[in-house]
N, CA, C and O atoms as a Tripos MOL2 file, in Angstrom:
@<TRIPOS>MOLECULE
protein
  256   255    64     0     0
PROTEIN
NO_CHARGES

@<TRIPOS>ATOM
      1 N         130.0140  148.7630  -21.4820 N.3       1 MET1
      2 CA        128.7060  148.3670  -21.6420 C.3       1 MET1
      3 C         127.5340  149.3960  -21.1770 C.2       1 MET1
      4 O         126.5050  149.6160  -21.8140 O.2       1 MET1
      5 N         127.8920  149.9630  -19.9680 N.am      2 THR2
      6 CA        127.0440  150.9490  -19.3480 C.3       2 THR2
      7 C         126.8800  152.0530  -20.1730 C.2       2 THR2
      8 O         125.7540  152.5230  -20.3410 O.2       2 THR2
      9 N         128.0160  152.6020  -20.7960 N.am      3 ALA3
     10 CA        127.9180  153.7250  -21.5960 C.3       3 ALA3
     11 C         127.0110  153.4390  -22.8610 C.2       3 ALA3
     12 O         126.3030  154.3650  -23.2570 O.2       3 ALA3
     13 N         126.9830  152.4120  -23.4230 N.am      4 VAL4
     14 CA        126.2730  152.0380  -24.6720 C.3       4 VAL4
     15 C         124.8820  152.0950  -24.2150 C.2       4 VAL4
     16 O         124.0950  152.7590  -24.8900 O.2       4 VAL4
     17 N         124.4580  151.4740  -23.1330 N.am      5 LEU5
     18 CA        123.0340  151.4450  -22.5820 C.3       5 LEU5
     19 C         122.5900  152.8180  -22.2590 C.2       5 LEU5
     20 O         121.4550  153.1380  -22.6110 O.2       5 LEU5
     21 N         123.3740  153.7170  -21.6010 N.am      6 GLU6
     22 CA        122.9420  155.1070  -21.2530 C.3       6 GLU6
     23 C         122.8100  155.9580  -22.7070 C.2       6 GLU6
     24 O         121.9760  156.8610  -22.7680 O.2       6 GLU6
     25 N         123.5910  155.6680  -23.7880 N.am      7 ARG7
     26 CA        123.4550  156.4510  -24.9820 C.3       7 ARG7
     27 C         122.0550  155.7680  -25.6880 C.2       7 ARG7
     28 O         121.1640  156.4970  -26.1230 O.2       7 ARG7
     29 N         121.9870  154.5450  -25.7370 N.am      8 ALA8
     30 CA        120.8280  154.1140  -26.1790 C.3       8 ALA8
     31 C         119.4870  154.6540  -25.5470 C.2       8 ALA8
     32 O         118.5620  155.0410  -26.2610 O.2       8 ALA8
     33 N         119.4310  154.6590  -24.1810 N.am      9 TRP9
     34 CA        118.4410  155.2130  -23.4380 C.3       9 TRP9
     35 C         118.2200  156.7820  -23.8280 C.2       9 TRP9
     36 O         117.0950  157.1980  -24.1040 O.2       9 TRP9
     37 N         119.2920  157.5650  -23.8310 N.am     10 ARG10
     38 CA        119.0390  158.9800  -24.4400 C.3      10 ARG10
     39 C         118.4820  159.0500  -25.7650 C.2      10 ARG10
     40 O         117.6160  159.8790  -26.0440 O.2      10 ARG10
     41 N         118.9600  158.1790  -26.6350 N.am     11 VAL11
     42 CA        118.3950  158.2540  -28.1110 C.3      11 VAL11
     43 C         116.9290  157.9500  -28.0280 C.2      11 VAL11
     44 O         116.1350  158.7550  -28.5140 O.2      11 VAL11
     45 N         116.5070  156.8460  -27.4470 N.am     12 ALA12
     46 CA        115.2510  156.4830  -27.3790 C.3      12 ALA12
     47 C         114.4570  157.4760  -26.5990 C.2      12 ALA12
     48 O         113.3000  157.6840  -26.9650 O.2      12 ALA12
     49 N         114.8880  158.0480  -25.6750 N.am     13 SER13
     50 CA        114.0370  159.0410  -24.9750 C.3      13 SER13
     51 C         113.8980  160.2960  -25.9920 C.2      13 SER13
     52 O         112.8180  160.8550  -26.1850 O.2      13 SER13
     53 N         114.9920  160.6400  -26.5600 N.am     14 TRP14
     54 CA        114.7680  161.7860  -27.4490 C.3      14 TRP14
     55 C         113.8040  161.5030  -28.6080 C.2      14 TRP14
     56 O         113.0100  162.3600  -28.9960 O.2      14 TRP14
     57 N         113.8970  160.1710  -29.2010 N.am     15 TYR15
     58 CA        112.8520  159.7330  -30.1860 C.3      15 TYR15
     59 C         111.4840  159.8680  -29.8890 C.2      15 TYR15
     60 O         110.6640  160.3810  -30.6510 O.2      15 TYR15
     61 N         111.2310  159.3800  -28.7190 N.am     16 VAL16
     62 CA        109.7800  159.2470  -28.1880 C.3      16 VAL16
     63 C         109.4080  160.6420  -27.8010 C.2      16 VAL16
     64 O         108.2840  161.0400  -28.1080 O.2      16 VAL16
     65 N         110.2370  161.4320  -27.1570 N.am     17 GLY17
     66 CA        109.9280  162.7910  -26.8800 C.3      17 GLY17
     67 C         109.5090  163.6340  -28.0280 C.2      17 GLY17
     68 O         108.5650  164.4190  -27.9330 O.2      17 GLY17
     69 N         110.2420  163.4670  -29.1720 N.am     18 SER18
     70 CA        110.0070  164.1210  -30.3840 C.3      18 SER18
     71 C         108.6390  163.7310  -30.9970 C.2      18 SER18
     72 O         107.8400  164.5630  -31.4270 O.2      18 SER18
     73 N         108.4340  162.3400  -31.0010 N.am     19 ILE19
     74 CA        107.1160  162.0250  -31.5020 C.3      19 ILE19
     75 C         106.0040  162.5880  -30.6560 C.2      19 ILE19
     76 O         105.0330  163.0880  -31.2240 O.2      19 ILE19
     77 N         106.0740  162.5410  -29.2340 N.am     20 MET20
     78 CA        105.0050  162.9330  -28.4620 C.3      20 MET20
     79 C         104.8740  164.4100  -28.4080 C.2      20 MET20
     80 O         103.8970  164.8650  -27.8120 O.2      20 MET20
     81 N         105.7810  165.2670  -28.9840 N.am     21 GLY21
     82 CA        105.7300  166.6970  -28.9430 C.3      21 GLY21
     83 C         106.5110  167.4460  -27.7840 C.2      21 GLY21
     84 O         106.3810  168.6610  -27.6390 O.2      21 GLY21
     85 N         107.2090  166.7930  -27.0810 N.am     22 ASP22
     86 CA        107.8480  167.2840  -25.8800 C.3      22 ASP22
     87 C         108.5810  168.5040  -26.2000 C.2      22 ASP22
     88 O         108.7430  169.3460  -25.3170 O.2      22 ASP22
     89 N         109.0260  168.6750  -27.3420 N.am     23 ARG23
     90 CA        109.9520  169.7810  -27.8740 C.3      23 ARG23
     91 C         109.0620  170.8200  -28.6800 C.2      23 ARG23
     92 O         109.6420  171.7660  -29.2150 O.2      23 ARG23
     93 N         107.8460  170.7110  -28.7820 N.am     24 ALA24
     94 CA        107.0000  171.6010  -29.5960 C.3      24 ALA24
     95 C         107.0250  172.9710  -29.1760 C.2      24 ALA24
     96 O         107.1690  173.8940  -29.9770 O.2      24 ALA24
     97 N         106.8700  173.1490  -27.7650 N.am     25 TYR25
     98 CA        106.7730  174.4130  -27.3670 C.3      25 TYR25
     99 C         108.1130  175.3720  -27.6170 C.2      25 TYR25
    100 O         108.1070  176.5330  -28.0270 O.2      25 TYR25
    101 N         109.2570  174.5610  -27.2550 N.am     26 ARG26
    102 CA        110.4910  175.1730  -27.5080 C.3      26 ARG26
    103 C         110.8250  175.6210  -28.9990 C.2      26 ARG26
    104 O         111.3790  176.6800  -29.2940 O.2      26 ARG26
    105 N         110.4220  174.6970  -29.8420 N.am     27 ARG27
    106 CA        110.5510  175.0480  -31.2880 C.3      27 ARG27
    107 C         109.6960  176.1080  -31.6880 C.2      27 ARG27
    108 O         110.0980  176.9730  -32.4660 O.2      27 ARG27
    109 N         108.4900  176.1110  -31.1950 N.am     28 TYR28
    110 CA        107.5140  177.2940  -31.4750 C.3      28 TYR28
    111 C         108.1270  178.7380  -31.0110 C.2      28 TYR28
    112 O         108.2130  179.7190  -31.7500 O.2      28 TYR28
    113 N         108.4700  178.6870  -29.8670 N.am     29 VAL29
    114 CA        109.1990  179.8940  -29.2420 C.3      29 VAL29
    115 C         110.4270  180.3160  -30.0760 C.2      29 VAL29
    116 O         110.5320  181.4970  -30.4080 O.2      29 VAL29
    117 N         111.3300  179.4370  -30.4200 N.am     30 GLU30
    118 CA        112.4260  179.6730  -31.2860 C.3      30 GLU30
    119 C         111.9100  180.3140  -32.6470 C.2      30 GLU30
    120 O         112.4140  181.3390  -33.1050 O.2      30 GLU30
    121 N         110.8970  179.6500  -33.2400 N.am     31 HIS31
    122 CA        110.3280  180.0900  -34.5150 C.3      31 HIS31
    123 C         109.8270  181.4550  -34.4070 C.2      31 HIS31
    124 O         110.1440  182.3260  -35.2180 O.2      31 HIS31
    125 N         108.9860  181.6710  -33.3390 N.am     32 LEU32
    126 CA        108.2850  183.0090  -33.1050 C.3      32 LEU32
    127 C         109.3940  184.0660  -32.9020 C.2      32 LEU32
    128 O         109.2930  185.1020  -33.5590 O.2      32 LEU32
    129 N         110.3690  183.9280  -32.1230 N.am     33 ARG33
    130 CA        111.3510  184.9280  -32.0070 C.3      33 ARG33
    131 C         112.2650  185.2060  -33.2600 C.2      33 ARG33
    132 O         112.8280  186.2920  -33.4000 O.2      33 ARG33
    133 N         112.3820  184.2130  -34.1330 N.am     34 ALA34
    134 CA        113.0910  184.4050  -35.2420 C.3      34 ALA34
    135 C         112.3290  185.1160  -36.2740 C.2      34 ALA34
    136 O         112.9260  185.9190  -36.9910 O.2      34 ALA34
    137 N         110.9970  184.8930  -36.4350 N.am     35 THR35
    138 CA        110.2450  185.3350  -37.5000 C.3      35 THR35
    139 C         109.4210  186.4630  -37.1150 C.2      35 THR35
    140 O         109.0910  187.2960  -37.9600 O.2      35 THR35
    141 N         109.0520  186.5560  -35.8640 N.am     36 HIS36
    142 CA        108.2620  187.6450  -35.4180 C.3      36 HIS36
    143 C         108.7960  188.1620  -34.0820 C.2      36 HIS36
    144 O         108.1920  187.8890  -33.0450 O.2      36 HIS36
    145 N         109.8690  188.8740  -34.0750 N.am     37 PRO37
    146 CA        110.6170  189.2460  -32.9440 C.3      37 PRO37
    147 C         109.7770  190.1690  -31.8760 C.2      37 PRO37
    148 O         110.0010  190.2480  -30.6680 O.2      37 PRO37
    149 N         108.7500  190.8500  -32.6240 N.am     38 ASP38
    150 CA        107.9810  191.8870  -31.7530 C.3      38 ASP38
    151 C         106.7100  191.1420  -31.1680 C.2      38 ASP38
    152 O         106.0010  191.7730  -30.3850 O.2      38 ASP38
    153 N         106.3920  189.8960  -31.4840 N.am     39 ALA39
    154 CA        105.1610  189.2250  -31.0420 C.3      39 ALA39
    155 C         105.4220  188.8420  -29.5970 C.2      39 ALA39
    156 O         106.5400  188.5530  -29.1710 O.2      39 ALA39
    157 N         104.3050  188.8600  -28.8690 N.am     40 SER40
    158 CA        104.4780  188.3750  -27.4270 C.3      40 SER40
    159 C         104.4940  186.7870  -27.4030 C.2      40 SER40
    160 O         103.7890  186.1330  -28.1720 O.2      40 SER40
    161 N         105.3110  186.2330  -26.5060 N.am     41 VAL41
    162 CA        105.3960  184.8520  -26.4270 C.3      41 VAL41
    163 C         104.4110  184.2660  -25.5310 C.2      41 VAL41
    164 O         104.4390  184.6390  -24.3580 O.2      41 VAL41
    165 N         103.4900  183.3550  -25.9180 N.am     42 PRO42
    166 CA        102.5360  182.7120  -24.9290 C.3      42 PRO42
    167 C         103.3250  181.8150  -23.9780 C.2      42 PRO42
    168 O         104.4510  181.3700  -24.2010 O.2      42 PRO42
    169 N         102.6610  181.6310  -23.0040 N.am     43 THR43
    170 CA        103.0870  180.7700  -21.8100 C.3      43 THR43
    171 C         102.9820  179.2450  -22.3780 C.2      43 THR43
    172 O         102.1470  178.8700  -23.2010 O.2      43 THR43
    173 N         103.8240  178.5760  -21.8800 N.am     44 GLU44
    174 CA        103.5990  177.1160  -22.2640 C.3      44 GLU44
    175 C         102.2390  176.6480  -22.2560 C.2      44 GLU44
    176 O         101.7360  176.0580  -23.2120 O.2      44 GLU44
    177 N         101.5960  176.9270  -21.0990 N.am     45 ARG45
    178 CA        100.1660  176.5200  -20.8320 C.3      45 ARG45
    179 C          99.4010  177.0180  -21.9920 C.2      45 ARG45
    180 O          98.7280  176.2510  -22.6810 O.2      45 ARG45
    181 N          99.4870  178.2760  -22.2230 N.am     46 GLU46
    182 CA         98.6350  178.8780  -23.4810 C.3      46 GLU46
    183 C          98.8500  178.1840  -24.7390 C.2      46 GLU46
    184 O          97.9130  177.9910  -25.5140 O.2      46 GLU46
    185 N         100.1540  177.7610  -25.0070 N.am     47 PHE47
    186 CA        100.4360  177.1730  -26.2610 C.3      47 PHE47
    187 C          99.8050  175.8520  -26.2690 C.2      47 PHE47
    188 O          99.2040  175.5590  -27.3030 O.2      47 PHE47
    189 N          99.8240  175.0090  -25.3280 N.am     48 TRP48
    190 CA         99.2330  173.6690  -25.4790 C.3      48 TRP48
    191 C          97.8600  173.9060  -25.3790 C.2      48 TRP48
    192 O          97.2150  173.1450  -26.1010 O.2      48 TRP48
    193 N          97.1700  174.7200  -24.7160 N.am     49 ARG49
    194 CA         95.7450  174.9590  -24.7140 C.3      49 ARG49
    195 C          95.2570  175.2210  -26.2890 C.2      49 ARG49
    196 O          94.3530  174.5820  -26.8280 O.2      49 ARG49
    197 N          95.9310  176.1480  -26.8420 N.am     50 THR50
    198 CA         95.6410  176.4780  -28.3000 C.3      50 THR50
    199 C          95.8340  175.3810  -29.1770 C.2      50 THR50
    200 O          94.9680  175.0890  -30.0020 O.2      50 THR50
    201 N          97.0490  174.6560  -29.0560 N.am     51 ARG51
    202 CA         97.2960  173.5160  -29.8150 C.3      51 ARG51
    203 C          96.1860  172.3970  -29.6910 C.2      51 ARG51
    204 O          95.6970  171.8300  -30.6680 O.2      51 ARG51
    205 N          95.8670  172.1620  -28.4580 N.am     52 HIS52
    206 CA         94.7400  171.1170  -28.2860 C.3      52 HIS52
    207 C          93.3670  171.4890  -28.8260 C.2      52 HIS52
    208 O          92.5730  170.6920  -29.3260 O.2      52 HIS52
    209 N          93.1650  172.9100  -28.6500 N.am     53 ALA53
    210 CA         91.8530  173.3460  -29.2500 C.3      53 ALA53
    211 C          91.8010  173.2030  -30.7840 C.2      53 ALA53
    212 O          90.8170  172.7230  -31.3470 O.2      53 ALA53
    213 N          92.9620  173.6630  -31.4800 N.am     54 GLU54
    214 CA         92.9030  173.4920  -32.8710 C.3      54 GLU54
    215 C          92.8270  172.1370  -33.3480 C.2      54 GLU54
    216 O          92.2330  171.8590  -34.3900 O.2      54 GLU54
    217 N          93.4690  171.1830  -32.5460 N.am     55 ALA55
    218 CA         93.4130  169.7190  -32.9490 C.3      55 ALA55
    219 C          91.9050  169.2780  -32.7290 C.2      55 ALA55
    220 O          91.3250  168.5500  -33.5340 O.2      55 ALA55
    221 N          91.3580  169.7370  -31.6590 N.am     56 ASP56
    222 CA         89.8390  169.1990  -31.5750 C.3      56 ASP56
    223 C          88.9890  169.8940  -32.5970 C.2      56 ASP56
    224 O          87.9570  169.3210  -32.9480 O.2      56 ASP56
    225 N          89.3050  171.1030  -33.1370 N.am     57 ALA57
    226 CA         88.4770  171.6910  -34.0530 C.3      57 ALA57
    227 C          88.6160  171.1280  -35.3500 C.2      57 ALA57
    228 O          87.6690  171.1650  -36.1360 O.2      57 ALA57
    229 N          89.7420  170.5920  -35.6610 N.am     58 ARG58
    230 CA         89.9140  169.8820  -36.9420 C.3      58 ARG58
    231 C          90.4380  168.4960  -36.7240 C.2      58 ARG58
    232 O          91.6420  168.2780  -36.8640 O.2      58 ARG58
    233 N          89.5720  167.5170  -36.3790 N.am     59 PRO59
    234 CA         89.9330  166.3000  -35.9810 C.3      59 PRO59
    235 C          90.6310  165.4690  -37.1910 C.2      59 PRO59
    236 O          91.3860  164.5250  -36.9580 O.2      59 PRO59
    237 N          90.3530  165.8470  -38.3340 N.am     60 GLY60
    238 CA         90.9440  165.1690  -39.5910 C.3      60 GLY60
    239 C          92.4300  165.5390  -39.8330 C.2      60 GLY60
    240 O          93.0310  165.0450  -40.7880 O.2      60 GLY60
    241 N          92.9810  166.3330  -39.0470 N.am     61 MET61
    242 CA         94.2810  166.9030  -39.1470 C.3      61 MET61
    243 C          95.2010  165.9090  -38.3340 C.2      61 MET61
    244 O          96.4160  166.0030  -38.5050 O.2      61 MET61
    245 N          94.7390  165.0340  -37.5280 N.am     62 ARG62
    246 CA         95.5680  164.1900  -36.6360 C.3      62 ARG62
    247 C          95.3550  162.7400  -37.1290 C.2      62 ARG62
    248 O          94.4330  162.3840  -37.8640 O.2      62 ARG62
    249 N          96.3260  161.9540  -36.6300 N.am     63 CYS63
    250 CA         96.3140  160.5760  -37.0470 C.3      63 CYS63
    251 C          95.4700  159.6770  -36.2410 C.2      63 CYS63
    252 O          95.1600  158.5710  -36.6860 O.2      63 CYS63
    253 N          95.0620  160.1000  -35.0330 N.am     64 CYS64
    254 CA         94.3540  159.2490  -34.1530 C.3      64 CYS64
    255 C          93.0110  159.8650  -33.5150 C.2      64 CYS64
    256 O          92.3330  159.1930  -32.7380 O.2      64 CYS64
@<TRIPOS>BOND
     1     1     2 1
     2     2     3 1
     3     3     4 2
     4     3     5 am
     5     5     6 1
     6     6     7 1
     7     7     8 2
     8     7     9 am
     9     9    10 1
    10    10    11 1
    11    11    12 2
    12    11    13 am
    13    13    14 1
    14    14    15 1
    15    15    16 2
    16    15    17 am
    17    17    18 1
    18    18    19 1
    19    19    20 2
    20    19    21 am
    21    21    22 1
    22    22    23 1
    23    23    24 2
    24    23    25 am
    25    25    26 1
    26    26    27 1
    27    27    28 2
    28    27    29 am
    29    29    30 1
    30    30    31 1
    31    31    32 2
    32    31    33 am
    33    33    34 1
    34    34    35 1
    35    35    36 2
    36    35    37 am
    37    37    38 1
    38    38    39 1
    39    39    40 2
    40    39    41 am
    41    41    42 1
    42    42    43 1
    43    43    44 2
    44    43    45 am
    45    45    46 1
    46    46    47 1
    47    47    48 2
    48    47    49 am
    49    49    50 1
    50    50    51 1
    51    51    52 2
    52    51    53 am
    53    53    54 1
    54    54    55 1
    55    55    56 2
    56    55    57 am
    57    57    58 1
    58    58    59 1
    59    59    60 2
    60    59    61 am
    61    61    62 1
    62    62    63 1
    63    63    64 2
    64    63    65 am
    65    65    66 1
    66    66    67 1
    67    67    68 2
    68    67    69 am
    69    69    70 1
    70    70    71 1
    71    71    72 2
    72    71    73 am
    73    73    74 1
    74    74    75 1
    75    75    76 2
    76    75    77 am
    77    77    78 1
    78    78    79 1
    79    79    80 2
    80    79    81 am
    81    81    82 1
    82    82    83 1
    83    83    84 2
    84    83    85 am
    85    85    86 1
    86    86    87 1
    87    87    88 2
    88    87    89 am
    89    89    90 1
    90    90    91 1
    91    91    92 2
    92    91    93 am
    93    93    94 1
    94    94    95 1
    95    95    96 2
    96    95    97 am
    97    97    98 1
    98    98    99 1
    99    99   100 2
   100    99   101 am
   101   101   102 1
   102   102   103 1
   103   103   104 2
   104   103   105 am
   105   105   106 1
   106   106   107 1
   107   107   108 2
   108   107   109 am
   109   109   110 1
   110   110   111 1
   111   111   112 2
   112   111   113 am
   113   113   114 1
   114   114   115 1
   115   115   116 2
   116   115   117 am
   117   117   118 1
   118   118   119 1
   119   119   120 2
   120   119   121 am
   121   121   122 1
   122   122   123 1
   123   123   124 2
   124   123   125 am
   125   125   126 1
   126   126   127 1
   127   127   128 2
   128   127   129 am
   129   129   130 1
   130   130   131 1
   131   131   132 2
   132   131   133 am
   133   133   134 1
   134   134   135 1
   135   135   136 2
   136   135   137 am
   137   137   138 1
   138   138   139 1
   139   139   140 2
   140   139   141 am
   141   141   142 1
   142   142   143 1
   143   143   144 2
   144   143   145 am
   145   145   146 1
   146   146   147 1
   147   147   148 2
   148   147   149 am
   149   149   150 1
   150   150   151 1
   151   151   152 2
   152   151   153 am
   153   153   154 1
   154   154   155 1
   155   155   156 2
   156   155   157 am
   157   157   158 1
   158   158   159 1
   159   159   160 2
   160   159   161 am
   161   161   162 1
   162   162   163 1
   163   163   164 2
   164   163   165 am
   165   165   166 1
   166   166   167 1
   167   167   168 2
   168   167   169 am
   169   169   170 1
   170   170   171 1
   171   171   172 2
   172   171   173 am
   173   173   174 1
   174   174   175 1
   175   175   176 2
   176   175   177 am
   177   177   178 1
   178   178   179 1
   179   179   180 2
   180   179   181 am
   181   181   182 1
   182   182   183 1
   183   183   184 2
   184   183   185 am
   185   185   186 1
   186   186   187 1
   187   187   188 2
   188   187   189 am
   189   189   190 1
   190   190   191 1
   191   191   192 2
   192   191   193 am
   193   193   194 1
   194   194   195 1
   195   195   196 2
   196   195   197 am
   197   197   198 1
   198   198   199 1
   199   199   200 2
   200   199   201 am
   201   201   202 1
   202   202   203 1
   203   203   204 2
   204   203   205 am
   205   205   206 1
   206   206   207 1
   207   207   208 2
   208   207   209 am
   209   209   210 1
   210   210   211 1
   211   211   212 2
   212   211   213 am
   213   213   214 1
   214   214   215 1
   215   215   216 2
   216   215   217 am
   217   217   218 1
   218   218   219 1
   219   219   220 2
   220   219   221 am
   221   221   222 1
   222   222   223 1
   223   223   224 2
   224   223   225 am
   225   225   226 1
   226   226   227 1
   227   227   228 2
   228   227   229 am
   229   229   230 1
   230   230   231 1
   231   231   232 2
   232   231   233 am
   233   233   234 1
   234   234   235 1
   235   235   236 2
   236   235   237 am
   237   237   238 1
   238   238   239 1
   239   239   240 2
   240   239   241 am
   241   241   242 1
   242   242   243 1
   243   243   244 2
   244   243   245 am
   245   245   246 1
   246   246   247 1
   247   247   248 2
   248   247   249 am
   249   249   250 1
   250   250   251 1
   251   251   252 2
   252   251   253 am
   253   253   254 1
   254   254   255 1
   255   255   256 2
@<TRIPOS>SUBSTRUCTURE
     1 MET1         2 RESIDUE 1 A MET
     2 THR2         6 RESIDUE 1 A THR
     3 ALA3        10 RESIDUE 1 A ALA
     4 VAL4        14 RESIDUE 1 A VAL
     5 LEU5        18 RESIDUE 1 A LEU
     6 GLU6        22 RESIDUE 1 A GLU
     7 ARG7        26 RESIDUE 1 A ARG
     8 ALA8        30 RESIDUE 1 A ALA
     9 TRP9        34 RESIDUE 1 A TRP
    10 ARG10       38 RESIDUE 1 A ARG
    11 VAL11       42 RESIDUE 1 A VAL
    12 ALA12       46 RESIDUE 1 A ALA
    13 SER13       50 RESIDUE 1 A SER
    14 TRP14       54 RESIDUE 1 A TRP
    15 TYR15       58 RESIDUE 1 A TYR
    16 VAL16       62 RESIDUE 1 A VAL
    17 GLY17       66 RESIDUE 1 A GLY
    18 SER18       70 RESIDUE 1 A SER
    19 ILE19       74 RESIDUE 1 A ILE
    20 MET20       78 RESIDUE 1 A MET
    21 GLY21       82 RESIDUE 1 A GLY
    22 ASP22       86 RESIDUE 1 A ASP
    23 ARG23       90 RESIDUE 1 A ARG
    24 ALA24       94 RESIDUE 1 A ALA
    25 TYR25       98 RESIDUE 1 A TYR
    26 ARG26      102 RESIDUE 1 A ARG
    27 ARG27      106 RESIDUE 1 A ARG
    28 TYR28      110 RESIDUE 1 A TYR
    29 VAL29      114 RESIDUE 1 A VAL
    30 GLU30      118 RESIDUE 1 A GLU
    31 HIS31      122 RESIDUE 1 A HIS
    32 LEU32      126 RESIDUE 1 A LEU
    33 ARG33      130 RESIDUE 1 A ARG
    34 ALA34      134 RESIDUE 1 A ALA
    35 THR35      138 RESIDUE 1 A THR
    36 HIS36      142 RESIDUE 1 A HIS
    37 PRO37      146 RESIDUE 1 A PRO
    38 ASP38      150 RESIDUE 1 A ASP
    39 ALA39      154 RESIDUE 1 A ALA
    40 SER40      158 RESIDUE 1 A SER
    41 VAL41      162 RESIDUE 1 A VAL
    42 PRO42      166 RESIDUE 1 A PRO
    43 THR43      170 RESIDUE 1 A THR
    44 GLU44      174 RESIDUE 1 A GLU
    45 ARG45      178 RESIDUE 1 A ARG
    46 GLU46      182 RESIDUE 1 A GLU
    47 PHE47      186 RESIDUE 1 A PHE
    48 TRP48      190 RESIDUE 1 A TRP
    49 ARG49      194 RESIDUE 1 A ARG
    50 THR50      198 RESIDUE 1 A THR
    51 ARG51      202 RESIDUE 1 A ARG
    52 HIS52      206 RESIDUE 1 A HIS
    53 ALA53      210 RESIDUE 1 A ALA
    54 GLU54      214 RESIDUE 1 A GLU
    55 ALA55      218 RESIDUE 1 A ALA
    56 ASP56      222 RESIDUE 1 A ASP
    57 ALA57      226 RESIDUE 1 A ALA
    58 ARG58      230 RESIDUE 1 A ARG
    59 PRO59      234 RESIDUE 1 A PRO
    60 GLY60      238 RESIDUE 1 A GLY
    61 MET61      242 RESIDUE 1 A MET
    62 ARG62      246 RESIDUE 1 A ARG
    63 CYS63      250 RESIDUE 1 A CYS
    64 CYS64      254 RESIDUE 1 A CYS
């Protein structure tokens, strides 16, 4: 039973993390390296700062 609960917790954590954008920076870096290998990779802090600035500039692009 413990193994089932642990798996359920991992799945739930993955799902909530995906919705909240926890993996967004890692996906962005993978995309950037694959499609633009010569481009410099921003720090995670720079990535989030830019992402939030863009969301604030276009409030109609988000759900809330």
